[in-house]
PDB file of N, H, CA, C and O in Angstrom:
ATOM      1  N   MET A   1     -12.976  58.309  35.182  1.00  0.00           N
ATOM      2  CA  MET A   1     -12.181  58.143  33.998  1.00  0.00           C
ATOM      3  C   MET A   1     -11.295  56.897  34.154  1.00  0.00           C
ATOM      4  O   MET A   1     -10.667  56.690  35.192  1.00  0.00           O
ATOM      5  N   LYS A   2     -11.261  56.047  33.063  1.00  0.00           N
ATOM      6  H   LYS A   2     -11.772  56.215  32.220  1.00  0.00           H
ATOM      7  CA  LYS A   2     -10.478  54.827  33.118  1.00  0.00           C
ATOM      8  C   LYS A   2      -9.020  55.135  32.828  1.00  0.00           C
ATOM      9  O   LYS A   2      -8.694  55.997  32.011  1.00  0.00           O
ATOM     10  N   PRO A   3      -8.164  54.416  33.509  1.00  0.00           N
ATOM     11  CA  PRO A   3      -6.740  54.618  33.189  1.00  0.00           C
ATOM     12  C   PRO A   3      -6.401  53.932  31.867  1.00  0.00           C
ATOM     13  O   PRO A   3      -6.916  52.849  31.587  1.00  0.00           O
ATOM     14  N   ARG A   4      -5.567  54.531  31.073  1.00  0.00           N
ATOM     15  H   ARG A   4      -5.149  55.410  31.300  1.00  0.00           H
ATOM     16  CA  ARG A   4      -5.152  53.976  29.774  1.00  0.00           C
ATOM     17  C   ARG A   4      -4.045  52.956  29.982  1.00  0.00           C
ATOM     18  O   ARG A   4      -3.193  53.102  30.858  1.00  0.00           O
ATOM     19  N   LEU A   5      -4.080  51.937  29.169  1.00  0.00           N
ATOM     20  H   LEU A   5      -4.773  51.818  28.457  1.00  0.00           H
ATOM     21  CA  LEU A   5      -3.031  50.917  29.248  1.00  0.00           C
ATOM     22  C   LEU A   5      -1.736  51.485  28.698  1.00  0.00           C
ATOM     23  O   LEU A   5      -1.727  52.258  27.740  1.00  0.00           O
ATOM     24  N   GLN A   6      -0.687  51.096  29.306  1.00  0.00           N
ATOM     25  H   GLN A   6      -0.695  50.468  30.084  1.00  0.00           H
ATOM     26  CA  GLN A   6       0.629  51.530  28.843  1.00  0.00           C
ATOM     27  C   GLN A   6       0.935  50.872  27.496  1.00  0.00           C
ATOM     28  O   GLN A   6       0.540  49.725  27.291  1.00  0.00           O
ATOM     29  N   PRO A   7       1.610  51.538  26.585  1.00  0.00           N
ATOM     30  CA  PRO A   7       1.928  50.957  25.280  1.00  0.00           C
ATOM     31  C   PRO A   7       2.744  49.660  25.416  1.00  0.00           C
ATOM     32  O   PRO A   7       2.565  48.746  24.611  1.00  0.00           O
ATOM     33  N   ALA A   8       3.604  49.563  26.382  1.00  0.00           N
ATOM     34  H   ALA A   8       3.748  50.306  27.037  1.00  0.00           H
ATOM     35  CA  ALA A   8       4.404  48.346  26.558  1.00  0.00           C
ATOM     36  C   ALA A   8       3.505  47.184  26.962  1.00  0.00           C
ATOM     37  O   ALA A   8       3.718  46.051  26.530  1.00  0.00           O
ATOM     38  N   PHE A   9       2.493  47.464  27.796  1.00  0.00           N
ATOM     39  H   PHE A   9       2.320  48.384  28.147  1.00  0.00           H
ATOM     40  CA  PHE A   9       1.568  46.426  28.227  1.00  0.00           C
ATOM     41  C   PHE A   9       0.732  45.948  27.035  1.00  0.00           C
ATOM     42  O   PHE A   9       0.492  44.748  26.896  1.00  0.00           O
ATOM     43  N   SER A  10       0.290  46.862  26.179  1.00  0.00           N
ATOM     44  H   SER A  10       0.485  47.836  26.292  1.00  0.00           H
ATOM     45  CA  SER A  10      -0.468  46.504  24.979  1.00  0.00           C
ATOM     46  C   SER A  10       0.385  45.661  24.039  1.00  0.00           C
ATOM     47  O   SER A  10      -0.096  44.694  23.448  1.00  0.00           O
ATOM     48  N   LEU A  11       1.632  46.028  23.908  1.00  0.00           N
ATOM     49  H   LEU A  11       2.023  46.814  24.388  1.00  0.00           H
ATOM     50  CA  LEU A  11       2.549  45.277  23.062  1.00  0.00           C
ATOM     51  C   LEU A  11       2.775  43.879  23.631  1.00  0.00           C
ATOM     52  O   LEU A  11       2.864  42.913  22.873  1.00  0.00           O
ATOM     53  N   ALA A  12       2.867  43.760  24.938  1.00  0.00           N
ATOM     54  H   ALA A  12       2.794  44.544  25.554  1.00  0.00           H
ATOM     55  CA  ALA A  12       3.063  42.455  25.577  1.00  0.00           C
ATOM     56  C   ALA A  12       1.846  41.565  25.363  1.00  0.00           C
ATOM     57  O   ALA A  12       1.993  40.368  25.117  1.00  0.00           O
ATOM     58  N   ILE A  13       0.660  42.126  25.453  1.00  0.00           N
ATOM     59  H   ILE A  13       0.541  43.099  25.654  1.00  0.00           H
ATOM     60  CA  ILE A  13      -0.560  41.355  25.219  1.00  0.00           C
ATOM     61  C   ILE A  13      -0.625  40.900  23.761  1.00  0.00           C
ATOM     62  O   ILE A  13      -1.003  39.759  23.493  1.00  0.00           O
ATOM     63  N   ALA A  14      -0.269  41.754  22.829  1.00  0.00           N
ATOM     64  H   ALA A  14       0.038  42.681  23.046  1.00  0.00           H
ATOM     65  CA  ALA A  14      -0.272  41.396  21.413  1.00  0.00           C
ATOM     66  C   ALA A  14       0.750  40.294  21.137  1.00  0.00           C
ATOM     67  O   ALA A  14       0.468  39.374  20.369  1.00  0.00           O
ATOM     68  N   ALA A  15       1.916  40.370  21.741  1.00  0.00           N
ATOM     69  H   ALA A  15       2.146  41.118  22.365  1.00  0.00           H
ATOM     70  CA  ALA A  15       2.948  39.350  21.550  1.00  0.00           C
ATOM     71  C   ALA A  15       2.491  38.022  22.152  1.00  0.00           C
ATOM     72  O   ALA A  15       2.729  36.965  21.569  1.00  0.00           O
ATOM     73  N   LEU A  16       1.839  38.070  23.309  1.00  0.00           N
ATOM     74  H   LEU A  16       1.646  38.930  23.783  1.00  0.00           H
ATOM     75  CA  LEU A  16       1.327  36.865  23.943  1.00  0.00           C
ATOM     76  C   LEU A  16       0.242  36.222  23.071  1.00  0.00           C
ATOM     77  O   LEU A  16       0.209  35.001  22.924  1.00  0.00           O
ATOM     78  N   ALA A  17      -0.631  37.028  22.502  1.00  0.00           N
ATOM     79  H   ALA A  17      -0.604  38.020  22.621  1.00  0.00           H
ATOM     80  CA  ALA A  17      -1.672  36.509  21.620  1.00  0.00           C
ATOM     81  C   ALA A  17      -1.059  35.876  20.369  1.00  0.00           C
ATOM     82  O   ALA A  17      -1.511  34.819  19.929  1.00  0.00           O
ATOM     83  N   ALA A  18      -0.052  36.502  19.803  1.00  0.00           N
ATOM     84  H   ALA A  18       0.315  37.361  20.161  1.00  0.00           H
ATOM     85  CA  ALA A  18       0.605  35.966  18.616  1.00  0.00           C
ATOM     86  C   ALA A  18       1.303  34.643  18.939  1.00  0.00           C
ATOM     87  O   ALA A  18       1.257  33.706  18.142  1.00  0.00           O
ATOM     88  N   ALA A  19       1.944  34.565  20.101  1.00  0.00           N
ATOM     89  H   ALA A  19       1.981  35.325  20.749  1.00  0.00           H
ATOM     90  CA  ALA A  19       2.620  33.326  20.498  1.00  0.00           C
ATOM     91  C   ALA A  19       1.607  32.217  20.733  1.00  0.00           C
ATOM     92  O   ALA A  19       1.862  31.062  20.391  1.00  0.00           O
ATOM     93  N   THR A  20       0.463  32.557  21.313  1.00  0.00           N
ATOM     94  H   THR A  20       0.256  33.495  21.590  1.00  0.00           H
ATOM     95  CA  THR A  20      -0.577  31.556  21.552  1.00  0.00           C
ATOM     96  C   THR A  20      -1.121  31.029  20.229  1.00  0.00           C
ATOM     97  O   THR A  20      -1.323  29.824  20.085  1.00  0.00           O
ATOM     98  N   LEU A  21      -1.359  31.905  19.270  1.00  0.00           N
ATOM     99  H   LEU A  21      -1.195  32.884  19.387  1.00  0.00           H
ATOM    100  CA  LEU A  21      -1.858  31.473  17.967  1.00  0.00           C
ATOM    101  C   LEU A  21      -0.820  30.635  17.220  1.00  0.00           C
ATOM    102  O   LEU A  21      -1.170  29.677  16.530  1.00  0.00           O
ATOM    103  N   ALA A  22       0.439  30.993  17.357  1.00  0.00           N
ATOM    104  H   ALA A  22       0.724  31.770  17.918  1.00  0.00           H
ATOM    105  CA  ALA A  22       1.494  30.234  16.692  1.00  0.00           C
ATOM    106  C   ALA A  22       1.614  28.843  17.299  1.00  0.00           C
ATOM    107  O   ALA A  22       1.919  27.886  16.587  1.00  0.00           O
ATOM    108  N   ALA A  23       1.382  28.717  18.593  1.00  0.00           N
ATOM    109  H   ALA A  23       1.134  29.494  19.171  1.00  0.00           H
ATOM    110  CA  ALA A  23       1.472  27.417  19.257  1.00  0.00           C
ATOM    111  C   ALA A  23       0.326  26.506  18.837  1.00  0.00           C
ATOM    112  O   ALA A  23       0.449  25.284  18.921  1.00  0.00           O
ATOM    113  N   CYS A  24      -0.763  27.069  18.396  1.00  0.00           N
ATOM    114  H   CYS A  24      -0.863  28.062  18.328  1.00  0.00           H
ATOM    115  CA  CYS A  24      -1.923  26.274  18.012  1.00  0.00           C
ATOM    116  C   CYS A  24      -1.881  25.822  16.555  1.00  0.00           C
ATOM    117  O   CYS A  24      -2.789  25.122  16.107  1.00  0.00           O
ATOM    118  N   SER A  25      -0.863  26.201  15.819  1.00  0.00           N
ATOM    119  H   SER A  25      -0.126  26.770  16.183  1.00  0.00           H
ATOM    120  CA  SER A  25      -0.813  25.828  14.408  1.00  0.00           C
ATOM    121  C   SER A  25      -0.475  24.343  14.281  1.00  0.00           C
ATOM    122  O   SER A  25       0.042  23.723  15.210  1.00  0.00           O
ATOM    123  N   ARG A  26      -0.776  23.802  13.124  1.00  0.00           N
ATOM    124  H   ARG A  26      -1.196  24.306  12.370  1.00  0.00           H
ATOM    125  CA  ARG A  26      -0.544  22.382  12.849  1.00  0.00           C
ATOM    126  C   ARG A  26       0.959  22.101  12.874  1.00  0.00           C
ATOM    127  O   ARG A  26       1.739  22.879  12.325  1.00  0.00           O
ATOM    128  N   PRO A  27       1.373  20.997  13.506  1.00  0.00           N
ATOM    129  CA  PRO A  27       2.803  20.680  13.525  1.00  0.00           C
ATOM    130  C   PRO A  27       3.265  20.284  12.130  1.00  0.00           C
ATOM    131  O   PRO A  27       2.472  19.772  11.339  1.00  0.00           O
ATOM    132  N   PRO A  28       4.510  20.509  11.825  1.00  0.00           N
ATOM    133  CA  PRO A  28       5.002  20.124  10.497  1.00  0.00           C
ATOM    134  C   PRO A  28       4.966  18.602  10.355  1.00  0.00           C
ATOM    135  O   PRO A  28       5.132  17.884  11.340  1.00  0.00           O
ATOM    136  N   PRO A  29       4.752  18.114   9.147  1.00  0.00           N
ATOM    137  CA  PRO A  29       4.692  16.663   8.964  1.00  0.00           C
ATOM    138  C   PRO A  29       6.043  16.020   9.278  1.00  0.00           C
ATOM    139  O   PRO A  29       7.099  16.599   9.026  1.00  0.00           O
ATOM    140  N   ALA A  30       5.982  14.839   9.823  1.00  0.00           N
ATOM    141  H   ALA A  30       5.124  14.369  10.028  1.00  0.00           H
ATOM    142  CA  ALA A  30       7.212  14.122  10.152  1.00  0.00           C
ATOM    143  C   ALA A  30       7.922  13.742   8.863  1.00  0.00           C
ATOM    144  O   ALA A  30       7.276  13.391   7.876  1.00  0.00           O
ATOM    145  N   PRO A  31       9.214  13.809   8.867  1.00  0.00           N
ATOM    146  CA  PRO A  31       9.922  13.430   7.637  1.00  0.00           C
ATOM    147  C   PRO A  31       9.710  11.947   7.370  1.00  0.00           C
ATOM    148  O   PRO A  31       9.824  11.110   8.265  1.00  0.00           O
ATOM    149  N   THR A  32       9.402  11.649   6.128  1.00  0.00           N
ATOM    150  H   THR A  32       9.309  12.329   5.401  1.00  0.00           H
ATOM    151  CA  THR A  32       9.155  10.258   5.780  1.00  0.00           C
ATOM    152  C   THR A  32      10.473   9.539   5.581  1.00  0.00           C
ATOM    153  O   THR A  32      11.437  10.084   5.042  1.00  0.00           O
ATOM    154  N   GLU A  33      10.481   8.313   6.028  1.00  0.00           N
ATOM    155  H   GLU A  33       9.699   7.870   6.465  1.00  0.00           H
ATOM    156  CA  GLU A  33      11.670   7.509   5.809  1.00  0.00           C
ATOM    157  C   GLU A  33      11.673   7.041   4.366  1.00  0.00           C
ATOM    158  O   GLU A  33      10.669   7.148   3.662  1.00  0.00           O
ATOM    159  N   GLN A  34      12.794   6.529   3.943  1.00  0.00           N
ATOM    160  H   GLN A  34      13.610   6.441   4.515  1.00  0.00           H
ATOM    161  CA  GLN A  34      12.880   6.044   2.575  1.00  0.00           C
ATOM    162  C   GLN A  34      11.929   4.861   2.433  1.00  0.00           C
ATOM    163  O   GLN A  34      11.936   3.949   3.259  1.00  0.00           O
ATOM    164  N   ARG A  35      11.134   4.879   1.411  1.00  0.00           N
ATOM    165  H   ARG A  35      11.128   5.620   0.740  1.00  0.00           H
ATOM    166  CA  ARG A  35      10.142   3.830   1.202  1.00  0.00           C
ATOM    167  C   ARG A  35      10.848   2.501   0.924  1.00  0.00           C
ATOM    168  O   ARG A  35      11.897   2.470   0.281  1.00  0.00           O
ATOM    169  N   PRO A  36      10.268   1.416   1.409  1.00  0.00           N
ATOM    170  CA  PRO A  36      10.880   0.115   1.120  1.00  0.00           C
ATOM    171  C   PRO A  36      10.710  -0.226  -0.353  1.00  0.00           C
ATOM    172  O   PRO A  36       9.785   0.237  -1.021  1.00  0.00           O
ATOM    173  N   GLU A  37      11.614  -1.035  -0.829  1.00  0.00           N
ATOM    174  H   GLU A  37      12.365  -1.411  -0.287  1.00  0.00           H
ATOM    175  CA  GLU A  37      11.532  -1.432  -2.228  1.00  0.00           C
ATOM    176  C   GLU A  37      10.300  -2.305  -2.426  1.00  0.00           C
ATOM    177  O   GLU A  37       9.953  -3.098  -1.551  1.00  0.00           O
ATOM    178  N   PRO A  38       9.651  -2.167  -3.546  1.00  0.00           N
ATOM    179  CA  PRO A  38       8.450  -2.972  -3.766  1.00  0.00           C
ATOM    180  C   PRO A  38       8.782  -4.460  -3.791  1.00  0.00           C
ATOM    181  O   PRO A  38       9.772  -4.886  -4.386  1.00  0.00           O
ATOM    182  N   GLN A  39       7.933  -5.231  -3.134  1.00  0.00           N
ATOM    183  H   GLN A  39       7.129  -4.885  -2.651  1.00  0.00           H
ATOM    184  CA  GLN A  39       8.141  -6.667  -3.088  1.00  0.00           C
ATOM    185  C   GLN A  39       7.061  -7.376  -3.898  1.00  0.00           C
ATOM    186  O   GLN A  39       6.820  -8.571  -3.726  1.00  0.00           O
ATOM    187  N   ALA A  40       6.426  -6.630  -4.769  1.00  0.00           N
ATOM    188  H   ALA A  40       6.621  -5.659  -4.908  1.00  0.00           H
ATOM    189  CA  ALA A  40       5.333  -7.188  -5.557  1.00  0.00           C
ATOM    190  C   ALA A  40       5.823  -8.304  -6.467  1.00  0.00           C
ATOM    191  O   ALA A  40       5.084  -9.251  -6.733  1.00  0.00           O
ATOM    192  N   THR A  41       7.054  -8.209  -6.948  1.00  0.00           N
ATOM    193  H   THR A  41       7.655  -7.439  -6.732  1.00  0.00           H
ATOM    194  CA  THR A  41       7.539  -9.248  -7.846  1.00  0.00           C
ATOM    195  C   THR A  41       7.679 -10.571  -7.105  1.00  0.00           C
ATOM    196  O   THR A  41       7.346 -11.619  -7.658  1.00  0.00           O
ATOM    197  N   ALA A  42       8.161 -10.545  -5.878  1.00  0.00           N
ATOM    198  H   ALA A  42       8.432  -9.693  -5.429  1.00  0.00           H
ATOM    199  CA  ALA A  42       8.296 -11.778  -5.107  1.00  0.00           C
ATOM    200  C   ALA A  42       6.918 -12.360  -4.799  1.00  0.00           C
ATOM    201  O   ALA A  42       6.719 -13.572  -4.875  1.00  0.00           O
ATOM    202  N   LEU A  43       5.988 -11.508  -4.457  1.00  0.00           N
ATOM    203  H   LEU A  43       6.149 -10.523  -4.395  1.00  0.00           H
ATOM    204  CA  LEU A  43       4.632 -11.969  -4.166  1.00  0.00           C
ATOM    205  C   LEU A  43       3.973 -12.523  -5.425  1.00  0.00           C
ATOM    206  O   LEU A  43       3.325 -13.569  -5.396  1.00  0.00           O
ATOM    207  N   ARG A  44       4.152 -11.807  -6.525  1.00  0.00           N
ATOM    208  H   ARG A  44       4.679 -10.957  -6.549  1.00  0.00           H
ATOM    209  CA  ARG A  44       3.562 -12.266  -7.786  1.00  0.00           C
ATOM    210  C   ARG A  44       4.156 -13.609  -8.195  1.00  0.00           C
ATOM    211  O   ARG A  44       3.432 -14.490  -8.659  1.00  0.00           O
ATOM    212  N   ASP A  45       5.464 -13.772  -8.029  1.00  0.00           N
ATOM    213  H   ASP A  45       6.052 -13.056  -7.653  1.00  0.00           H
ATOM    214  CA  ASP A  45       6.105 -15.043  -8.368  1.00  0.00           C
ATOM    215  C   ASP A  45       5.605 -16.169  -7.467  1.00  0.00           C
ATOM    216  O   ASP A  45       5.401 -17.292  -7.927  1.00  0.00           O
ATOM    217  N   ALA A  46       5.408 -15.869  -6.188  1.00  0.00           N
ATOM    218  H   ALA A  46       5.574 -14.956  -5.814  1.00  0.00           H
ATOM    219  CA  ALA A  46       4.932 -16.886  -5.251  1.00  0.00           C
ATOM    220  C   ALA A  46       3.517 -17.332  -5.604  1.00  0.00           C
ATOM    221  O   ALA A  46       3.164 -18.492  -5.395  1.00  0.00           O
ATOM    222  N   ILE A  47       2.721 -16.437  -6.127  1.00  0.00           N
ATOM    223  H   ILE A  47       3.008 -15.495  -6.296  1.00  0.00           H
ATOM    224  CA  ILE A  47       1.359 -16.790  -6.527  1.00  0.00           C
ATOM    225  C   ILE A  47       1.365 -17.479  -7.893  1.00  0.00           C
ATOM    226  O   ILE A  47       0.607 -18.422  -8.118  1.00  0.00           O
ATOM    227  N   GLN A  48       2.202 -17.017  -8.784  1.00  0.00           N
ATOM    228  H   GLN A  48       2.818 -16.251  -8.601  1.00  0.00           H
ATOM    229  CA  GLN A  48       2.201 -17.518 -10.157  1.00  0.00           C
ATOM    230  C   GLN A  48       2.766 -18.930 -10.274  1.00  0.00           C
ATOM    231  O   GLN A  48       2.332 -19.695 -11.135  1.00  0.00           O
ATOM    232  N   GLU A  49       3.720 -19.287  -9.429  1.00  0.00           N
ATOM    233  H   GLU A  49       4.072 -18.665  -8.729  1.00  0.00           H
ATOM    234  CA  GLU A  49       4.374 -20.589  -9.536  1.00  0.00           C
ATOM    235  C   GLU A  49       3.388 -21.762  -9.412  1.00  0.00           C
ATOM    236  O   GLU A  49       3.408 -22.644 -10.270  1.00  0.00           O
ATOM    237  N   PRO A  50       2.531 -21.811  -8.386  1.00  0.00           N
ATOM    238  CA  PRO A  50       1.580 -22.931  -8.328  1.00  0.00           C
ATOM    239  C   PRO A  50       0.576 -22.921  -9.487  1.00  0.00           C
ATOM    240  O   PRO A  50       0.119 -23.977  -9.924  1.00  0.00           O
ATOM    241  N   LEU A  51       0.240 -21.742  -9.973  1.00  0.00           N
ATOM    242  H   LEU A  51       0.611 -20.884  -9.618  1.00  0.00           H
ATOM    243  CA  LEU A  51      -0.676 -21.671 -11.117  1.00  0.00           C
ATOM    244  C   LEU A  51      -0.031 -22.272 -12.364  1.00  0.00           C
ATOM    245  O   LEU A  51      -0.680 -22.988 -13.127  1.00  0.00           O
ATOM    246  N   ASP A  52       1.250 -21.972 -12.561  1.00  0.00           N
ATOM    247  H   ASP A  52       1.777 -21.391 -11.942  1.00  0.00           H
ATOM    248  CA  ASP A  52       1.957 -22.542 -13.713  1.00  0.00           C
ATOM    249  C   ASP A  52       2.041 -24.064 -13.602  1.00  0.00           C
ATOM    250  O   ASP A  52       1.870 -24.777 -14.591  1.00  0.00           O
ATOM    251  N   LYS A  53       2.308 -24.556 -12.380  1.00  0.00           N
ATOM    252  H   LYS A  53       2.446 -23.977 -11.577  1.00  0.00           H
ATOM    253  CA  LYS A  53       2.359 -26.008 -12.185  1.00  0.00           C
ATOM    254  C   LYS A  53       1.006 -26.645 -12.483  1.00  0.00           C
ATOM    255  O   LYS A  53       0.936 -27.706 -13.102  1.00  0.00           O
ATOM    256  N   ALA A  54      -0.060 -25.997 -12.043  1.00  0.00           N
ATOM    257  H   ALA A  54      -0.003 -25.135 -11.540  1.00  0.00           H
ATOM    258  CA  ALA A  54      -1.405 -26.524 -12.287  1.00  0.00           C
ATOM    259  C   ALA A  54      -1.714 -26.550 -13.778  1.00  0.00           C
ATOM    260  O   ALA A  54      -2.341 -27.492 -14.262  1.00  0.00           O
ATOM    261  N   ARG A  55      -1.286 -25.535 -14.505  1.00  0.00           N
ATOM    262  H   ARG A  55      -0.777 -24.769 -14.111  1.00  0.00           H
ATOM    263  CA  ARG A  55      -1.515 -25.523 -15.955  1.00  0.00           C
ATOM    264  C   ARG A  55      -0.748 -26.655 -16.636  1.00  0.00           C
ATOM    265  O   ARG A  55      -1.247 -27.282 -17.571  1.00  0.00           O
ATOM    266  N   ALA A  56       0.466 -26.908 -16.157  1.00  0.00           N
ATOM    267  H   ALA A  56       0.871 -26.399 -15.397  1.00  0.00           H
ATOM    268  CA  ALA A  56       1.254 -28.002 -16.732  1.00  0.00           C
ATOM    269  C   ALA A  56       0.581 -29.346 -16.458  1.00  0.00           C
ATOM    270  O   ALA A  56       0.531 -30.207 -17.336  1.00  0.00           O
ATOM    271  N   VAL A  57       0.069 -29.527 -15.249  1.00  0.00           N
ATOM    272  H   VAL A  57       0.109 -28.828 -14.535  1.00  0.00           H
ATOM    273  CA  VAL A  57      -0.627 -30.777 -14.918  1.00  0.00           C
ATOM    274  C   VAL A  57      -1.900 -30.902 -15.739  1.00  0.00           C
ATOM    275  O   VAL A  57      -2.249 -31.999 -16.175  1.00  0.00           O
ATOM    276  N   GLU A  58      -2.585 -29.810 -15.952  1.00  0.00           N
ATOM    277  H   GLU A  58      -2.302 -28.919 -15.598  1.00  0.00           H
ATOM    278  CA  GLU A  58      -3.809 -29.829 -16.750  1.00  0.00           C
ATOM    279  C   GLU A  58      -3.508 -30.279 -18.181  1.00  0.00           C
ATOM    280  O   GLU A  58      -4.250 -31.072 -18.759  1.00  0.00           O
ATOM    281  N   ALA A  59      -2.426 -29.769 -18.738  1.00  0.00           N
ATOM    282  H   ALA A  59      -1.823 -29.125 -18.268  1.00  0.00           H
ATOM    283  CA  ALA A  59      -2.055 -30.156 -20.098  1.00  0.00           C
ATOM    284  C   ALA A  59      -1.699 -31.641 -20.148  1.00  0.00           C
ATOM    285  O   ALA A  59      -2.074 -32.337 -21.092  1.00  0.00           O
ATOM    286  N   THR A  60      -0.981 -32.128 -19.142  1.00  0.00           N
ATOM    287  H   THR A  60      -0.676 -31.563 -18.376  1.00  0.00           H
ATOM    288  CA  THR A  60      -0.616 -33.543 -19.097  1.00  0.00           C
ATOM    289  C   THR A  60      -1.860 -34.419 -18.967  1.00  0.00           C
ATOM    290  O   THR A  60      -1.973 -35.451 -19.629  1.00  0.00           O
ATOM    291  N   THR A  61      -2.782 -34.004 -18.118  1.00  0.00           N
ATOM    292  H   THR A  61      -2.691 -33.165 -17.580  1.00  0.00           H
ATOM    293  CA  THR A  61      -4.023 -34.755 -17.925  1.00  0.00           C
ATOM    294  C   THR A  61      -4.856 -34.772 -19.202  1.00  0.00           C
ATOM    295  O   THR A  61      -5.421 -35.807 -19.554  1.00  0.00           O
ATOM    296  N   ALA A  62      -4.938 -33.657 -19.890  1.00  0.00           N
ATOM    297  H   ALA A  62      -4.479 -32.816 -19.604  1.00  0.00           H
ATOM    298  CA  ALA A  62      -5.697 -33.596 -21.148  1.00  0.00           C
ATOM    299  C   ALA A  62      -5.077 -34.511 -22.201  1.00  0.00           C
ATOM    300  O   ALA A  62      -5.789 -35.183 -22.947  1.00  0.00           O
ATOM    301  N   ALA A  63      -3.758 -34.530 -22.256  1.00  0.00           N
ATOM    302  H   ALA A  63      -3.180 -33.984 -21.651  1.00  0.00           H
ATOM    303  CA  ALA A  63      -3.076 -35.396 -23.224  1.00  0.00           C
ATOM    304  C   ALA A  63      -3.328 -36.866 -22.893  1.00  0.00           C
ATOM    305  O   ALA A  63      -3.546 -37.677 -23.794  1.00  0.00           O
ATOM    306  N   ALA A  64      -3.299 -37.210 -21.610  1.00  0.00           N
ATOM    307  H   ALA A  64      -3.121 -36.551 -20.878  1.00  0.00           H
ATOM    308  CA  ALA A  64      -3.549 -38.598 -21.203  1.00  0.00           C
ATOM    309  C   ALA A  64      -4.993 -38.990 -21.507  1.00  0.00           C
ATOM    310  O   ALA A  64      -5.258 -40.119 -21.919  1.00  0.00           O
ATOM    311  N   ALA A  65      -5.917 -38.067 -21.306  1.00  0.00           N
ATOM    312  H   ALA A  65      -5.701 -37.150 -20.971  1.00  0.00           H
ATOM    313  CA  ALA A  65      -7.328 -38.363 -21.599  1.00  0.00           C
ATOM    314  C   ALA A  65      -7.532 -38.583 -23.093  1.00  0.00           C
ATOM    315  O   ALA A  65      -8.287 -39.472 -23.485  1.00  0.00           O
ATOM    316  N   GLU A  66      -6.877 -37.795 -23.927  1.00  0.00           N
ATOM    317  H   GLU A  66      -6.263 -37.072 -23.608  1.00  0.00           H
ATOM    318  CA  GLU A  66      -6.989 -37.970 -25.382  1.00  0.00           C
ATOM    319  C   GLU A  66      -6.407 -39.318 -25.801  1.00  0.00           C
ATOM    320  O   GLU A  66      -6.979 -40.016 -26.637  1.00  0.00           O
ATOM    321  N   LYS A  67      -5.260 -39.680 -25.211  1.00  0.00           N
ATOM    322  H   LYS A  67      -4.795 -39.113 -24.531  1.00  0.00           H
ATOM    323  CA  LYS A  67      -4.637 -40.967 -25.546  1.00  0.00           C
ATOM    324  C   LYS A  67      -5.549 -42.116 -25.124  1.00  0.00           C
ATOM    325  O   LYS A  67      -5.722 -43.080 -25.871  1.00  0.00           O
ATOM    326  N   GLN A  68      -6.134 -42.015 -23.926  1.00  0.00           N
ATOM    327  H   GLN A  68      -5.993 -41.232 -23.320  1.00  0.00           H
ATOM    328  CA  GLN A  68      -7.032 -43.062 -23.453  1.00  0.00           C
ATOM    329  C   GLN A  68      -8.255 -43.176 -24.368  1.00  0.00           C
ATOM    330  O   GLN A  68      -8.683 -44.281 -24.704  1.00  0.00           O
ATOM    331  N   SER A  69      -8.797 -42.066 -24.756  1.00  0.00           N
ATOM    332  H   SER A  69      -8.449 -41.169 -24.484  1.00  0.00           H
ATOM    333  CA  SER A  69      -9.964 -42.065 -25.656  1.00  0.00           C
ATOM    334  C   SER A  69      -9.595 -42.700 -26.990  1.00  0.00           C
ATOM    335  O   SER A  69     -10.373 -43.474 -27.548  1.00  0.00           O
ATOM    336  N   ALA A  70      -8.403 -42.373 -27.506  1.00  0.00           N
ATOM    337  H   ALA A  70      -7.772 -41.744 -27.053  1.00  0.00           H
ATOM    338  CA  ALA A  70      -7.963 -42.949 -28.781  1.00  0.00           C
ATOM    339  C   ALA A  70      -7.750 -44.455 -28.622  1.00  0.00           C
ATOM    340  O   ALA A  70      -8.090 -45.213 -29.530  1.00  0.00           O
ATOM    341  N   ASP A  71      -7.198 -44.908 -27.494  1.00  0.00           N
ATOM    342  H   ASP A  71      -6.922 -44.292 -26.756  1.00  0.00           H
ATOM    343  CA  ASP A  71      -6.978 -46.331 -27.256  1.00  0.00           C
ATOM    344  C   ASP A  71      -8.317 -47.074 -27.178  1.00  0.00           C
ATOM    345  O   ASP A  71      -8.445 -48.183 -27.697  1.00  0.00           O
ATOM    346  N   ILE A  72      -9.305 -46.462 -26.532  1.00  0.00           N
ATOM    347  H   ILE A  72      -9.201 -45.561 -26.111  1.00  0.00           H
ATOM    348  CA  ILE A  72     -10.633 -47.082 -26.424  1.00  0.00           C
ATOM    349  C   ILE A  72     -11.276 -47.190 -27.801  1.00  0.00           C
ATOM    350  O   ILE A  72     -11.858 -48.219 -28.146  1.00  0.00           O
ATOM    351  N   ASP A  73     -11.166 -46.109 -28.591  1.00  0.00           N
ATOM    352  H   ASP A  73     -10.693 -45.273 -28.311  1.00  0.00           H
ATOM    353  CA  ASP A  73     -11.731 -46.132 -29.947  1.00  0.00           C
ATOM    354  C   ASP A  73     -11.061 -47.207 -30.793  1.00  0.00           C
ATOM    355  O   ASP A  73     -11.723 -47.909 -31.557  1.00  0.00           O
ATOM    356  N   ALA A  74      -9.732 -47.333 -30.652  1.00  0.00           N
ATOM    357  H   ALA A  74      -9.194 -46.763 -30.031  1.00  0.00           H
ATOM    358  CA  ALA A  74      -9.006 -48.311 -31.427  1.00  0.00           C
ATOM    359  C   ALA A  74      -9.394 -49.732 -31.005  1.00  0.00           C
ATOM    360  O   ALA A  74      -9.447 -50.629 -31.846  1.00  0.00           O
ATOM    361  N   ALA A  75      -9.662 -49.945 -29.729  1.00  0.00           N
ATOM    362  H   ALA A  75      -9.619 -49.216 -29.045  1.00  0.00           H
ATOM    363  CA  ALA A  75     -10.016 -51.278 -29.241  1.00  0.00           C
ATOM    364  C   ALA A  75     -11.426 -51.672 -29.628  1.00  0.00           C
ATOM    365  O   ALA A  75     -11.699 -52.861 -29.796  1.00  0.00           O
ATOM    366  N   THR A  76     -12.321 -50.729 -29.775  1.00  0.00           N
ATOM    367  H   THR A  76     -12.100 -49.763 -29.638  1.00  0.00           H
ATOM    368  CA  THR A  76     -13.702 -51.044 -30.087  1.00  0.00           C
ATOM    369  C   THR A  76     -13.937 -51.194 -31.584  1.00  0.00           C
ATOM    370  O   THR A  76     -15.007 -51.666 -31.968  1.00  0.00           O
ATOM    371  N   GLN A  77     -13.044 -50.839 -32.408  1.00  0.00           N
ATOM    372  H   GLN A  77     -12.175 -50.457 -32.096  1.00  0.00           H
ATOM    373  CA  GLN A  77     -13.275 -50.931 -33.851  1.00  0.00           C
ATOM    374  C   GLN A  77     -12.777 -52.210 -34.432  1.00  0.00           C
ATOM    375  O   GLN A  77     -12.902 -52.431 -35.636  1.00  0.00           O
TER     376      GLN A  77
END
């Protein structure tokens, strides 16, 4: 005949099993720090500025080309 486990021993094994399962659970997520302020406006401005300058130069070049074409037409007539 096998000896029966003492109730305290059974309780200790159950508590040990519960503690082991609790230790294996996923750790809580780390608290997130405050997000940095978006810097998209500074980046967008840094990209947009040379594009605006190029558009201004394009308009100036187109105007000069039209004037030159008009001067050539006037000289040939």
